[in-house]
Backbone bond lengths (Angstrom), bond angles and torsions (degrees), N, CA, C in turn:
res aa  C-N    CA-C-N  psi(-1)  N-CA   C-N-CA  omega(-1)  CA-C   N-CA-C  phi
1 M - - - 1.446 - - 1.516 109.31 -
2 N 1.287 113.18 142.29 1.446 113.82 -179.64 1.514 110.34 -90.20
3 G 1.289 117.71 168.42 1.459 124.64 -173.28 1.517 113.05 -65.62
4 R 1.351 117.87 -27.39 1.450 120.24 -178.93 1.536 111.31 -67.71
5 I 1.281 117.38 -32.74 1.463 121.16 -179.25 1.535 110.10 -87.76
6 L 1.307 117.39 -39.21 1.463 122.39 -176.06 1.525 111.90 -65.46
7 M 1.308 118.82 -44.17 1.459 121.98 -177.62 1.526 111.81 -64.35
8 P 1.329 121.58 -50.37 1.471 120.43 177.42 1.532 112.10 -61.96
9 L 1.331 117.84 -33.19 1.456 121.31 178.38 1.529 110.75 -66.00
10 L 1.319 118.39 -42.54 1.456 122.61 177.68 1.539 111.11 -65.12
11 I 1.338 117.11 -41.23 1.463 120.87 178.22 1.529 110.12 -63.93
12 L 1.317 117.01 -41.34 1.463 121.87 178.84 1.535 110.89 -62.55
13 I 1.316 117.62 -42.21 1.464 121.53 178.39 1.526 110.17 -65.62
14 F 1.317 116.38 -43.17 1.466 120.95 -179.00 1.529 110.97 -64.16
15 V 1.319 117.56 -45.72 1.461 122.12 -178.58 1.529 110.70 -65.61
16 S 1.312 117.65 -41.42 1.465 120.09 -179.28 1.530 110.95 -69.05
17 A 1.303 117.54 -29.74 1.467 120.75 178.19 1.525 111.12 -71.61
18 C 1.316 118.40 -26.56 1.467 122.27 -177.30 1.526 112.69 -81.76
19 H 1.309 119.93 -8.13 1.461 121.54 -177.41 1.518 113.18 -90.22
20 Q 1.304 118.52 8.87 1.463 120.33 176.76 1.521 109.14 -73.86
21 D 1.316 116.10 149.19 1.459 119.80 177.20 1.523 109.09 -69.65
22 Y 1.338 114.51 135.11 1.455 119.98 179.51 1.527 108.73 -85.28
23 V 1.316 116.89 129.41 1.459 122.63 176.57 1.525 107.49 -118.86
24 P 1.355 116.28 113.90 1.470 117.72 -178.71 1.529 110.98 -69.84
25 K 1.294 113.91 152.21 1.455 120.74 177.24 1.530 109.15 -69.78
26 P 1.325 118.31 135.70 1.462 118.54 179.18 1.527 111.37 -65.32
27 R 1.344 114.57 148.46 1.459 119.94 179.68 1.518 109.51 -72.11
28 D 1.307 116.69 137.13 1.461 120.97 177.42 1.517 109.97 -92.36
29 Y 1.321 115.15 150.70 1.448 121.77 173.80 1.521 107.88 -115.07
30 I 1.329 115.00 150.25 1.457 118.10 -178.87 1.526 109.85 -66.77
31 R 1.292 115.72 149.35 1.451 120.70 177.36 1.528 108.18 -83.54
32 I 1.308 115.43 133.20 1.451 120.76 -177.20 1.517 108.84 -109.82
33 S 1.310 115.39 129.87 1.463 120.80 174.31 1.520 107.19 -95.66
34 Y 1.324 115.64 117.81 1.457 119.74 -178.74 1.518 110.52 -85.07
35 P 1.329 116.29 137.57 1.466 119.75 177.14 1.530 110.45 -69.34
36 E 1.300 114.89 159.76 1.462 120.76 177.62 1.525 109.17 -70.34
37 K 1.336 115.92 141.65 1.463 121.00 -179.69 1.528 110.58 -79.15
38 S 1.303 115.99 116.79 1.465 123.60 170.15 1.525 105.75 -154.84
39 Y 1.326 115.53 156.83 1.460 119.67 -172.20 1.519 111.28 -130.97
40 R 1.343 113.94 155.34 1.463 120.68 174.82 1.525 108.52 -132.35
41 L 1.303 115.12 161.30 1.462 120.86 -175.86 1.523 110.73 -88.14
42 F 1.320 115.68 129.40 1.463 121.84 170.15 1.524 106.10 -97.37
43 D 1.317 116.49 108.65 1.455 121.59 -177.70 1.524 107.77 -145.62
44 T 1.326 115.95 95.42 1.467 122.43 -178.04 1.528 107.74 -122.28
45 V 1.313 116.62 -153.35 1.459 121.54 176.91 1.529 111.59 -74.63
46 A 1.312 117.69 -8.61 1.466 121.88 178.68 1.530 109.79 -60.56
47 P 1.318 117.29 151.55 1.473 120.63 -177.56 1.531 113.66 -79.21
48 F 1.301 117.70 23.74 1.461 122.74 178.46 1.517 108.76 -152.10
49 R 1.317 115.20 161.84 1.466 121.35 174.27 1.523 107.33 -143.15
50 F 1.337 114.90 153.31 1.454 120.15 179.46 1.521 109.60 -165.40
51 L 1.319 115.44 170.56 1.463 121.61 175.03 1.525 108.60 -94.15
52 Y 1.326 115.09 140.52 1.462 119.99 175.88 1.524 108.24 -136.55
53 P 1.337 117.74 159.72 1.463 120.13 -174.28 1.527 112.84 -65.38
54 S 1.323 115.65 140.37 1.469 121.44 -179.43 1.521 111.97 -64.82
55 Y 1.308 117.63 -26.74 1.471 120.25 -178.29 1.531 111.66 -79.47
56 A 1.346 117.83 -8.31 1.462 121.77 -179.56 1.519 110.33 -100.01
57 Q 1.324 115.46 165.68 1.458 121.15 -178.97 1.528 108.80 -124.42
58 M 1.330 116.52 127.63 1.460 122.14 179.34 1.522 108.48 -95.15
59 L 1.338 116.37 121.35 1.464 121.95 -178.15 1.522 110.12 -128.13
60 P 1.328 117.77 142.04 1.464 118.91 173.50 1.531 109.33 -63.69
61 D 1.301 116.60 143.36 1.466 121.07 178.40 1.524 108.14 -70.92
62 S 1.311 116.98 121.21 1.465 121.43 -177.56 1.532 112.21 -106.78
63 S 1.321 117.42 9.17 1.459 119.98 -179.46 1.531 109.87 -72.62
64 S 1.318 115.48 158.04 1.464 118.72 178.78 1.533 107.79 -66.89
65 G 1.283 115.88 139.55 1.459 120.14 -178.49 1.522 113.92 89.29
66 A 1.326 116.35 -3.98 1.467 119.31 178.75 1.519 109.84 -67.97
67 E 1.315 114.69 141.38 1.454 121.04 -179.66 1.522 109.81 -103.83
68 P 1.333 116.72 168.06 1.471 118.54 177.35 1.538 110.43 -57.75
69 F 1.293 115.01 143.25 1.466 123.67 177.56 1.529 113.58 67.93
70 W 1.317 116.68 27.90 1.458 121.62 169.26 1.522 105.90 -98.66
71 Y 1.325 116.21 132.76 1.458 121.39 -175.96 1.521 110.74 -134.62
72 N 1.316 114.17 156.77 1.461 121.95 172.68 1.520 107.57 -117.86
73 L 1.309 116.05 118.39 1.460 122.00 175.74 1.526 106.40 -94.39
74 E 1.327 116.02 104.06 1.463 121.25 -173.42 1.524 110.85 -94.24
75 F 1.315 115.14 123.10 1.459 123.48 175.47 1.531 107.02 -96.79
76 K 1.330 116.01 72.71 1.474 121.44 -172.91 1.529 113.31 -53.21
77 P 1.348 119.65 -46.89 1.470 118.05 -177.81 1.528 113.33 -63.13
78 L 1.333 116.58 -20.57 1.462 120.43 -177.39 1.527 112.31 -110.27
79 N 1.334 116.58 1.89 1.463 122.59 175.43 1.533 112.30 62.92
80 G 1.334 115.86 39.19 1.461 120.00 -179.07 1.506 111.87 -131.32
81 T 1.335 116.19 163.29 1.456 122.39 178.60 1.521 109.38 -141.81
82 L 1.329 115.02 135.04 1.459 121.51 170.74 1.521 106.14 -102.01
83 Y 1.331 116.32 112.71 1.458 121.96 -179.78 1.521 108.36 -87.83
84 L 1.322 116.33 121.10 1.462 122.28 -177.70 1.525 109.35 -112.27
85 S 1.321 116.81 126.82 1.462 121.03 177.20 1.525 108.88 -126.85
86 Y 1.314 114.67 133.04 1.465 122.27 -176.25 1.522 110.12 -114.56
87 K 1.307 115.63 141.49 1.468 121.68 173.78 1.522 107.98 -132.44
88 N 1.323 114.97 136.45 1.459 121.42 172.51 1.524 105.77 -102.40
89 F 1.295 117.17 129.98 1.454 120.43 -179.15 1.524 108.81 -135.63
90 N 1.324 116.21 159.30 1.456 119.12 179.04 1.523 111.52 -123.33
91 R 1.336 115.54 11.43 1.454 120.48 176.34 1.510 109.40 -130.00
92 N 1.274 115.29 -165.44 1.449 123.96 -178.90 1.536 111.34 -58.51
93 P 1.337 118.75 132.38 1.470 120.91 -178.61 1.527 113.97 -83.35
94 D 1.341 118.29 9.57 1.469 120.89 -173.93 1.530 113.49 -55.85
95 K 1.324 118.77 -41.11 1.472 120.78 -179.55 1.526 110.65 -65.81
96 L 1.337 117.15 -41.60 1.470 120.09 178.22 1.530 110.82 -63.43
97 I 1.322 116.70 -41.62 1.474 121.05 178.74 1.524 110.17 -64.97
98 S 1.322 116.25 -43.81 1.463 121.16 179.12 1.530 111.17 -62.85
99 D 1.331 117.32 -43.68 1.467 121.18 177.91 1.527 110.95 -62.07
100 S 1.330 117.17 -41.50 1.470 120.82 179.00 1.516 110.68 -62.52
101 R 1.317 115.44 -45.54 1.471 119.93 179.51 1.532 110.65 -61.14
102 N 1.331 116.95 -43.19 1.467 120.60 178.93 1.524 111.49 -61.54
103 L 1.330 117.10 -40.36 1.468 120.27 178.49 1.527 110.98 -64.34
104 V 1.317 117.14 -37.80 1.466 120.52 177.66 1.522 110.08 -65.63
105 Y 1.313 116.29 -48.89 1.466 120.17 -172.95 1.528 113.51 -76.58
106 K 1.322 118.29 -3.95 1.466 120.03 169.05 1.526 110.38 -65.92
107 H 1.336 116.20 -22.26 1.465 121.38 178.88 1.528 112.29 -82.61
108 S 1.327 118.31 -1.82 1.469 120.49 -176.25 1.529 112.40 -66.31
109 I 1.320 117.49 -16.98 1.465 120.70 176.54 1.525 110.05 -61.31
110 K 1.313 117.20 -41.59 1.469 122.32 -178.69 1.527 113.08 -99.52
111 A 1.318 117.20 -20.84 1.470 120.68 -174.43 1.527 111.03 -72.95
112 E 1.329 114.75 137.90 1.466 120.37 172.66 1.521 109.24 -77.21
113 S 1.321 115.63 -35.40 1.462 121.75 175.47 1.524 108.71 -160.51
114 I 1.321 115.08 160.06 1.458 121.81 175.17 1.522 106.21 -129.54
115 E 1.331 115.33 114.43 1.457 120.57 -179.04 1.523 109.31 -98.47
116 E 1.319 115.63 132.98 1.460 121.92 -179.32 1.527 109.19 -109.30
117 T 1.325 115.68 129.97 1.458 121.89 174.76 1.528 107.66 -117.49
118 V 1.324 116.05 121.21 1.460 120.67 179.81 1.525 109.03 -75.51
119 L 1.323 115.68 133.92 1.461 122.82 179.14 1.532 108.03 -110.54
120 S 1.317 116.69 128.48 1.458 119.30 -178.60 1.521 109.83 -153.39
121 D 1.332 115.25 118.03 1.458 121.67 175.18 1.529 107.35 -139.53
122 S 1.309 116.30 96.40 1.459 120.45 -175.01 1.527 112.58 -69.16
123 S 1.336 118.15 -24.95 1.469 119.36 179.08 1.535 111.67 -67.82
124 R 1.332 117.24 -29.83 1.468 121.27 178.24 1.524 112.03 -105.63
125 H 1.324 117.68 -0.78 1.469 122.98 -177.55 1.531 110.74 57.92
126 V 1.332 115.63 48.34 1.464 121.50 179.15 1.527 107.52 -119.98
127 Y 1.344 114.76 116.23 1.461 121.66 -178.89 1.519 107.84 -134.07
128 G 1.314 117.30 141.97 1.450 118.98 178.39 1.500 113.03 174.93
129 I 1.331 115.15 -160.18 1.468 122.53 -179.94 1.518 108.85 -139.70
130 L 1.325 115.11 136.28 1.469 123.04 171.98 1.519 106.88 -103.77
131 Y 1.331 116.83 126.45 1.455 122.63 -179.57 1.531 109.18 -107.48
132 D 1.330 116.68 122.49 1.469 122.32 172.34 1.517 106.77 -103.51
133 L 1.327 116.05 115.72 1.461 121.20 -179.07 1.521 108.26 -97.77
134 K 1.322 116.61 118.19 1.469 122.42 -177.45 1.521 109.33 -98.22
135 G 1.335 115.52 141.64 1.461 120.56 178.86 1.514 110.65 112.46
136 N 1.314 115.33 -168.32 1.468 121.39 -177.61 1.524 110.73 -89.04
137 T 1.326 115.14 66.15 1.462 121.07 -179.54 1.526 110.27 -99.71
138 A 1.324 115.58 155.89 1.466 119.84 179.07 1.526 110.85 -65.38
139 S 1.328 116.62 -39.61 1.459 121.99 178.10 1.523 107.83 -114.79
140 S 1.314 116.44 132.65 1.462 120.27 -175.63 1.522 112.91 -102.01
141 L 1.317 116.69 -13.33 1.458 120.17 -176.41 1.522 108.81 -153.80
142 Q 1.316 116.46 132.88 1.457 121.79 175.93 1.525 107.95 -142.66
143 F 1.317 115.95 158.44 1.453 119.91 177.57 1.524 109.97 -156.55
144 F 1.319 114.44 163.26 1.452 120.50 164.92 1.519 107.18 -140.25
145 V 1.318 115.31 148.46 1.469 122.33 174.32 1.522 107.95 -137.55
146 T 1.320 115.42 148.84 1.453 121.48 -179.21 1.523 109.05 -149.98
147 D 1.315 115.40 162.54 1.466 119.49 171.87 1.528 109.57 -100.49
148 S 1.326 117.02 2.92 1.472 125.82 178.31 1.521 114.09 71.12
149 S 1.328 118.70 3.27 1.458 118.73 -179.45 1.529 113.62 -134.24
150 Q 1.336 118.21 -25.97 1.460 119.48 -174.13 1.529 113.21 -147.26
151 H 1.330 118.16 -41.60 1.465 122.37 -170.88 1.530 112.37 -107.74
152 F 1.351 114.86 144.40 1.460 121.49 176.67 1.529 107.64 -145.61
153 L 1.334 116.75 123.83 1.467 122.08 179.29 1.510 108.45 -127.19
154 R 1.329 115.54 129.60 1.464 122.45 179.84 1.517 109.13 -119.99
155 G 1.333 116.83 141.72 1.459 121.70 177.83 1.515 111.61 -131.86
156 S 1.338 116.38 142.56 1.465 123.15 177.65 1.519 108.42 -136.80
157 L 1.326 116.42 125.68 1.459 122.22 -178.78 1.522 110.43 -99.37
158 Y 1.331 115.70 126.83 1.464 122.34 177.63 1.524 108.78 -132.04
159 F 1.330 115.59 147.56 1.458 121.89 174.01 1.515 108.61 -117.37
160 L 1.320 115.89 142.61 1.457 121.49 177.74 1.527 107.70 -83.65
161 A 1.318 115.16 71.32 1.463 122.54 -178.34 1.516 107.90 -159.12
162 Q 1.314 115.55 155.20 1.461 119.17 175.90 1.523 108.39 -65.96
163 P 1.341 117.84 130.48 1.461 119.37 -179.15 1.522 111.52 -59.61
164 D 1.306 116.72 123.14 1.456 123.59 176.41 1.514 106.75 -147.85
165 K 1.320 115.94 101.94 1.461 120.77 -172.10 1.518 113.24 -57.21
166 D 1.328 118.05 -32.65 1.462 120.17 -178.20 1.524 112.36 -71.91
167 S 1.314 117.17 -45.93 1.464 119.29 -177.64 1.519 112.41 -78.90
168 M 1.334 117.83 -28.07 1.457 121.05 -176.65 1.531 113.20 -87.83
169 A 1.318 118.29 -16.91 1.471 121.20 -174.62 1.529 113.69 -53.44
170 P 1.345 120.23 -46.51 1.466 118.76 179.70 1.534 113.04 -64.55
171 V 1.310 117.28 -36.75 1.466 121.41 179.66 1.527 109.82 -68.42
172 I 1.325 116.52 -42.67 1.465 121.25 179.33 1.530 110.09 -62.57
173 R 1.338 117.31 -43.22 1.475 120.31 177.72 1.519 111.16 -61.17
174 F 1.326 116.90 -40.29 1.468 121.86 -179.69 1.534 110.57 -63.85
175 V 1.321 117.37 -48.62 1.470 121.76 -177.43 1.534 110.40 -72.86
176 R 1.329 117.63 -31.96 1.469 120.79 178.50 1.529 110.43 -56.82
177 Q 1.323 117.75 -39.66 1.472 121.36 177.53 1.531 110.55 -58.60
178 D 1.330 116.43 -39.04 1.471 120.50 179.64 1.529 111.58 -70.33
179 V 1.315 116.82 -36.26 1.460 120.43 177.84 1.531 109.47 -67.75
180 I 1.316 117.22 -40.86 1.469 121.06 176.59 1.535 109.80 -60.71
181 K 1.322 116.86 -43.47 1.472 120.96 178.14 1.527 110.43 -60.16
182 L 1.326 117.23 -42.43 1.460 122.27 178.43 1.534 109.68 -58.58
183 I 1.325 116.80 -48.44 1.465 121.18 -178.17 1.530 110.61 -66.20
184 E 1.319 117.03 -44.18 1.470 120.98 -178.30 1.530 112.95 -65.96
185 S 1.329 117.28 -24.16 1.468 120.48 -179.19 1.534 112.69 -100.53
186 L 1.329 117.23 -2.05 1.462 122.15 -176.90 1.527 111.37 -63.10
187 E 1.325 115.25 132.77 1.461 122.51 174.15 1.518 108.16 -133.09
188 W 1.323 115.79 136.01 1.460 120.98 175.67 1.517 109.23 -84.99
189 K 1.315 116.62 143.11 1.468 121.29 174.07 1.524 108.06 -98.66
190 N 1.314 116.70 151.98 1.471 121.73 178.59 1.512 111.93 52.84
191 N 1.308 116.14 40.56 1.452 120.67 179.37 1.527 109.90 -73.79
192 R 1.301 116.29 133.82 1.475 120.56 -179.23 1.494 110.78 -71.91
């Protein structure tokens, strides 16, 4: 074949090959190894006790403005923290409940939905609400529990990662089970 025919043929093949639709490679997410589920008892001078995961570390909150019996439950292998704040009150808990709800609903700007699950166990005097925040929110799970007469405990789960509902969903489901265990095992001390 001479060059006059070969060159246009090569250009034609090259041009026709470039008209395919480009499909980008899907983004990969890191593989997460989940720790084995086992629990230990948190029972200190705090006016409550509960079970928390053995793979996590319970630390007193050392931030400025922290009050007595505020703790950070750090899920180091998963890069998350459950911030726990306790209040002792001797009157109606309505303001504490209202403040908790307001803190949750500040995330409604980014949340696709906020699901509320009522918590009620009269044998342990534990009443409250678990909030599941769906979407790319900074906090994916929050709760408060009270005995309605003296104790109030609030929790907020945060991960040190950019919010991405697709990549974080399995981790959130894993840690949510531990938060449920904490709430289900919660007991107030010196309950009236």
